[in-house]
matplotlib code that plots the C-alpha trace (Angstrom):
import matplotlib.pyplot as plt

x = [95.5, 95.6, 98.2, 96.6, 97.2, 100.0, 103.4, 104.1, 106.1, 106.5, 105.2, 107.7, 106.1, 104.8, 102.9, 100.9, 102.2, 99.5, 99.8, 99.8, 100.0, 100.8, 103.4, 102.7, 105.2, 105.9, 105.8, 102.5, 100.6, 102.0, 100.7, 97.2, 97.5, 98.3, 95.1, 92.7, 93.5, 93.5, 90.3, 90.1, 88.4, 88.0, 87.9, 90.9, 94.7, 95.8, 93.8, 95.3, 98.8, 98.4, 97.3, 100.5, 102.6, 101.2, 101.9, 104.9, 105.8, 104.4, 105.0, 101.1, 99.8, 96.5, 95.8, 92.2, 91.7, 88.8, 87.4, 88.9, 90.3, 86.7, 85.7, 88.4, 87.7, 84.0, 84.8, 87.4, 84.9, 82.6, 85.2, 85.9, 82.1, 81.1, 77.5, 74.7, 75.5, 79.4, 81.9, 84.6, 87.3, 89.4, 91.0, 88.9, 92.2, 91.4, 89.6, 85.8, 85.8, 88.1, 84.8, 82.1, 83.0, 81.4, 78.4, 77.9, 78.0, 75.0, 77.8, 78.8, 82.5, 84.3, 87.2, 90.3, 92.4, 96.0, 99.9, 100.5, 103.2, 103.4, 99.5, 99.1, 96.5, 97.3, 97.3, 96.6, 93.5, 92.2, 92.8, 89.9, 87.9, 87.2, 84.1, 82.7, 80.9, 84.5, 84.8, 87.4, 90.2, 90.7, 94.5, 95.7, 98.9, 99.0, 101.1, 102.5, 104.0, 103.1, 101.0, 102.5, 101.1, 102.8, 100.8, 97.6, 98.2, 98.7, 96.2, 93.6, 94.1, 94.4, 90.5, 89.9, 89.3, 90.4, 92.9, 92.6, 95.7, 94.4, 97.6, 96.1, 99.0, 101.9, 102.5, 106.4, 106.4, 108.3, 107.7, 110.4, 111.7, 108.8, 106.3, 103.5, 100.7, 102.0, 101.5, 98.1, 94.8, 93.8, 95.4, 93.8, 96.0, 94.3, 95.7, 94.1, 96.1, 97.6, 98.8, 102.2, 101.2, 97.8, 95.5, 93.0, 91.2, 91.5, 92.2, 93.5, 92.9, 95.6, 95.9, 97.6, 94.6, 92.6, 89.2, 89.2, 90.7, 87.5, 85.1, 86.6, 86.5, 82.7, 82.0, 84.3, 81.9, 78.0, 78.2, 78.6, 81.1, 81.6, 83.7, 81.7, 82.8, 80.7, 77.6, 74.3, 72.4, 73.8, 75.7, 73.0, 76.3, 79.9, 78.1, 77.1, 77.1, 75.4, 75.1, 75.4, 75.9, 74.9, 78.1, 79.0, 80.0, 83.6, 85.7, 88.6, 89.1, 92.3, 93.0, 93.8, 95.5, 97.6, 98.2, 98.9, 101.3, 103.8, 103.4, 104.5, 107.4, 108.6, 107.6, 111.3, 112.1, 108.6, 109.6, 113.4, 111.9, 109.6, 112.2, 114.6, 111.8, 110.9, 114.3, 114.8, 111.7, 112.4, 116.2, 114.6, 111.6, 113.4, 115.6, 112.0, 110.3, 107.2, 106.5, 105.9, 107.7, 106.0, 107.7, 108.3, 109.0, 112.0, 110.4, 108.8, 110.8, 108.2, 107.4, 105.7, 102.1, 101.5, 103.6, 102.7, 103.3, 101.9, 102.1, 102.4, 99.9, 100.9, 103.9, 102.5, 100.2, 98.4, 96.1, 96.0, 93.5, 95.4, 98.7, 97.1, 95.9, 99.3, 100.9, 98.1, 99.1, 102.7, 101.2, 101.8, 98.3, 98.3, 95.6, 94.0, 94.3, 91.6, 89.0, 88.2, 85.4, 83.0, 83.1, 81.3, 77.5, 76.3, 78.7, 77.1, 73.3, 74.3, 75.3, 78.8, 80.1, 83.1, 85.4, 85.7, 89.2, 91.4, 95.3, 93.0, 91.0, 94.0, 96.0, 93.3, 93.6, 97.2, 98.2, 98.2, 99.6, 102.5, 103.5, 104.8, 105.0, 107.6, 108.2, 108.5, 111.7, 115.0, 113.6, 109.6, 110.7, 113.1, 110.1, 107.8, 110.8, 111.3, 107.3, 107.1, 110.3, 108.9, 105.3, 106.8, 109.1, 106.6, 104.1, 106.5, 105.4]
y = [60.0, 63.3, 64.2, 64.7, 68.5, 67.6, 67.5, 64.1, 63.0, 64.8, 68.5, 71.1, 72.2, 70.5, 73.8, 76.3, 79.4, 82.2, 84.8, 87.6, 88.4, 91.3, 92.4, 93.4, 94.3, 95.3, 99.1, 98.8, 96.9, 99.6, 102.4, 100.9, 100.1, 104.0, 104.9, 102.2, 104.2, 107.2, 110.1, 109.9, 106.5, 108.3, 112.1, 112.6, 113.6, 110.5, 111.2, 114.5, 113.3, 110.3, 113.0, 114.6, 111.6, 110.9, 114.2, 114.3, 110.7, 111.7, 115.7, 115.9, 119.3, 117.3, 114.3, 113.0, 109.2, 107.8, 104.2, 101.9, 102.4, 102.0, 105.0, 106.9, 106.0, 107.0, 110.6, 111.4, 110.5, 112.8, 115.7, 115.3, 116.1, 112.4, 112.4, 110.8, 111.0, 111.4, 107.9, 107.1, 105.2, 102.4, 99.2, 96.0, 94.2, 95.7, 95.2, 96.1, 99.0, 100.8, 100.9, 100.7, 104.1, 105.5, 103.6, 105.0, 108.5, 107.3, 107.6, 104.7, 102.8, 102.3, 100.0, 100.8, 97.9, 97.0, 97.0, 93.2, 93.1, 96.0, 95.3, 98.6, 100.6, 101.7, 105.3, 104.5, 102.7, 105.3, 107.8, 105.6, 105.3, 109.3, 110.9, 114.1, 112.7, 111.4, 112.7, 110.9, 108.3, 105.9, 104.9, 101.8, 101.0, 97.7, 95.3, 98.4, 99.3, 103.0, 103.7, 106.1, 108.8, 111.3, 110.7, 110.1, 113.8, 115.3, 113.8, 114.3, 117.9, 118.8, 117.6, 119.0, 115.2, 114.6, 111.7, 109.7, 107.4, 104.2, 103.8, 101.1, 98.9, 101.6, 103.0, 103.5, 103.7, 106.3, 107.6, 109.3, 109.9, 111.3, 110.0, 108.4, 110.2, 114.0, 113.4, 112.8, 115.1, 112.5, 109.5, 106.6, 104.6, 101.6, 99.5, 96.2, 93.7, 92.1, 95.8, 97.0, 99.1, 98.0, 99.5, 96.5, 98.6, 102.1, 104.1, 107.8, 110.8, 113.1, 115.8, 119.1, 121.3, 123.2, 122.8, 119.1, 118.7, 121.0, 118.7, 115.5, 116.5, 117.4, 113.9, 112.1, 113.1, 113.3, 116.7, 118.6, 121.8, 123.0, 126.3, 129.2, 130.6, 128.0, 128.4, 128.9, 130.4, 132.0, 130.1, 129.5, 129.4, 127.5, 123.9, 124.8, 122.9, 122.4, 119.7, 121.4, 118.5, 114.7, 112.9, 109.5, 108.3, 107.3, 108.2, 106.5, 105.8, 106.9, 103.2, 102.4, 105.7, 104.8, 101.6, 103.2, 105.3, 102.7, 100.9, 103.9, 103.9, 100.7, 101.5, 101.2, 98.3, 97.0, 98.1, 96.5, 92.8, 93.1, 94.5, 91.6, 89.0, 90.4, 90.1, 86.6, 85.4, 87.3, 85.9, 82.2, 82.6, 84.8, 81.4, 79.6, 79.9, 78.5, 81.5, 85.5, 88.2, 91.5, 94.4, 97.0, 100.9, 102.6, 105.6, 103.2, 102.3, 100.0, 98.5, 95.7, 94.3, 91.6, 89.3, 87.7, 84.5, 84.0, 80.8, 80.7, 77.2, 76.6, 75.6, 73.5, 70.4, 72.5, 75.8, 78.2, 76.3, 73.3, 74.9, 76.7, 73.4, 71.9, 74.9, 74.1, 70.6, 72.1, 73.8, 77.0, 78.8, 81.2, 83.8, 85.7, 89.1, 90.2, 88.5, 91.3, 93.6, 93.7, 89.4, 89.6, 88.7, 92.4, 94.1, 91.3, 92.8, 95.8, 94.9, 94.7, 91.8, 89.8, 90.6, 94.3, 94.7, 91.3, 91.8, 91.9, 88.9, 87.1, 88.2, 86.9, 83.6, 82.9, 84.4, 84.1, 85.7, 84.1, 84.9, 88.3, 89.9, 91.2, 88.2, 85.4, 84.0, 83.3, 79.5, 80.4, 82.3, 79.3, 77.1, 79.1, 78.8, 75.1, 74.1, 76.5, 75.0, 71.1, 71.8, 73.5, 70.5, 67.8, 69.7, 71.3, 70.1]
z = [81.4, 83.2, 85.8, 88.9, 90.2, 92.3, 92.0, 93.5, 96.1, 99.6, 99.8, 100.0, 103.6, 106.8, 107.5, 105.5, 104.0, 103.3, 100.8, 102.8, 106.9, 109.3, 111.1, 115.0, 117.4, 121.1, 119.6, 117.9, 120.9, 123.3, 120.7, 120.9, 124.9, 125.4, 123.6, 125.2, 128.2, 127.3, 127.5, 123.5, 121.3, 118.5, 117.2, 119.4, 118.8, 117.0, 113.8, 113.6, 114.4, 111.5, 108.9, 109.9, 109.4, 106.1, 104.8, 106.3, 104.7, 101.2, 100.5, 100.3, 101.6, 103.4, 104.5, 105.6, 107.3, 107.6, 107.9, 105.1, 101.5, 100.1, 101.9, 100.6, 96.8, 97.6, 99.2, 96.8, 94.0, 95.6, 95.8, 92.6, 91.9, 90.0, 90.0, 88.1, 84.2, 84.8, 83.8, 85.9, 84.1, 86.0, 85.4, 85.9, 87.8, 91.2, 94.1, 92.9, 95.2, 92.0, 90.6, 93.1, 94.0, 90.7, 91.4, 94.9, 93.2, 90.8, 87.8, 85.4, 85.8, 82.4, 82.1, 80.7, 79.5, 81.2, 79.9, 78.9, 80.8, 83.6, 84.5, 85.2, 83.4, 79.8, 79.4, 75.8, 76.5, 79.4, 76.1, 73.3, 76.7, 77.5, 76.5, 77.4, 80.3, 82.3, 85.5, 86.9, 86.2, 89.0, 87.9, 90.1, 91.6, 90.8, 93.3, 94.3, 91.3, 90.4, 87.3, 84.5, 86.5, 84.6, 81.0, 83.0, 84.6, 81.7, 79.3, 82.3, 82.9, 79.5, 79.6, 83.2, 84.6, 88.2, 88.7, 91.6, 92.0, 94.1, 95.7, 98.2, 97.1, 97.0, 100.1, 100.3, 96.7, 94.7, 91.2, 89.6, 93.3, 94.6, 97.3, 96.0, 97.7, 96.4, 92.7, 91.6, 92.4, 95.1, 95.9, 98.0, 101.1, 102.4, 105.8, 105.4, 107.4, 104.0, 103.1, 104.0, 106.8, 108.5, 111.3, 111.0, 108.7, 107.9, 104.5, 103.5, 100.9, 100.4, 98.2, 97.9, 96.8, 99.9, 97.6, 97.5, 101.2, 102.3, 100.6, 102.0, 106.0, 104.8, 103.2, 105.5, 109.0, 107.9, 105.7, 109.3, 110.0, 113.0, 110.8, 111.5, 108.3, 106.2, 108.3, 106.8, 109.4, 112.6, 115.0, 118.6, 120.9, 121.5, 120.5, 117.0, 114.3, 110.9, 108.1, 105.1, 102.6, 102.7, 103.7, 105.7, 108.7, 107.5, 110.8, 111.8, 115.5, 117.6, 118.4, 114.5, 114.0, 116.9, 115.3, 111.7, 112.8, 115.3, 111.4, 109.6, 111.9, 110.7, 106.6, 105.8, 107.1, 105.4, 102.4, 102.2, 103.2, 100.1, 97.4, 99.1, 98.2, 94.9, 94.2, 95.1, 93.2, 90.0, 89.9, 90.3, 87.8, 84.7, 84.4, 83.8, 80.2, 81.2, 83.4, 82.9, 85.5, 85.8, 84.5, 86.3, 85.0, 85.7, 86.8, 89.9, 92.6, 94.2, 97.5, 96.5, 98.1, 96.1, 94.2, 90.8, 89.3, 85.9, 83.9, 80.1, 79.4, 76.3, 77.9, 80.6, 80.9, 83.5, 83.7, 86.2, 88.5, 88.1, 89.2, 91.7, 93.3, 92.9, 95.0, 98.1, 97.8, 98.8, 101.3, 99.8, 99.9, 96.6, 96.0, 92.8, 92.0, 90.6, 88.8, 86.4, 87.8, 85.4, 85.5, 88.9, 88.9, 89.9, 86.6, 84.7, 86.0, 84.8, 81.2, 81.3, 78.9, 79.0, 75.9, 77.2, 78.3, 76.5, 78.0, 81.7, 80.8, 79.8, 82.9, 84.9, 83.7, 84.0, 87.4, 90.9, 94.2, 96.2, 99.5, 100.1, 103.5, 106.0, 108.4, 105.4, 106.5, 103.5, 104.1, 103.3, 100.2, 99.1, 100.0, 97.4, 94.7, 95.1, 94.6, 92.0, 90.2, 91.2, 89.6, 86.5, 86.1, 86.4, 83.8, 81.5, 77.9]

ax = plt.figure().add_subplot(projection="3d")
ax.plot(x, y, z, "-o")
ax.set_aspect("equal")
plt.show()
């Protein structure tokens, strides 16, 4: 008879604990209130202020903020020249937007496998997938750990391929001492509520290349310019503007920018706390042979967005689904990041089949995301550890 998908006894917690949660304080509320009673709710000074602050934070020359991380990926792919007949390589262990940005441009997503220990895209697999059609690589900083950017930059630039760093997880991370955002051809940030820094929604593209920056500005706002140097026709007067390309309404409001500006002021303390939680988890889980802990490369000084617990089913009388449900029974609500992108029905309809990336598929079947966010108390963290230990002890072979 199979054991139930609980570890028995009284649950570790009386109240539910979720995998992610934003932290909003009085300074954040005040920053938003000031914009709400101002004259500029959008296209105002807070947009410029946030772009300047992101440049100061990362060392990038240019920043373009936009409505969300997906929009940021889309305009980055457009700026890279991705179009019909092209290919864009990315990881399958990511949110679908990392691949969808290719489809938005009429191009084909190609999936490279992950390193089985770091869970980031494997440069060797990227190299194997490059063809004459490859226009861009979207390297995801999965969980917040920087991808192997130096290797990826070298193999991309040798072939005139644009490297887009999907850093939606990794604001605050440094690679070889350099902040993420100033390294790849373009870097993407997201400000979704479960990310380290939030604006409710929001995204940004950072770059050191002026040619890309000018394109990003156009694509963010309908392809319309008010710069006379770009006009095709003669100006009609001070009100004049021209649509010179096909863009989108991907603008970010001053309301959201004000919140993100305030949140960035807290990034050092957010980062510090997340590192403390990772250290506590690692210390506990490295002692349990039935579990794997994600390996970090020494080049990455990581601010974690996610903490991945990976079980070893061969050493347990329970699979990942059962472990997930057992955690729920302990009132700890985890998540799974991510279902391999090409497993989704939409991608199946496009002809993608299981088996493309064995390391990614194996990881998916064994992992879940544990709670990690700034306001987790030490008691909360200990409850998570205790729940994991309780379940492992109950189900170990």
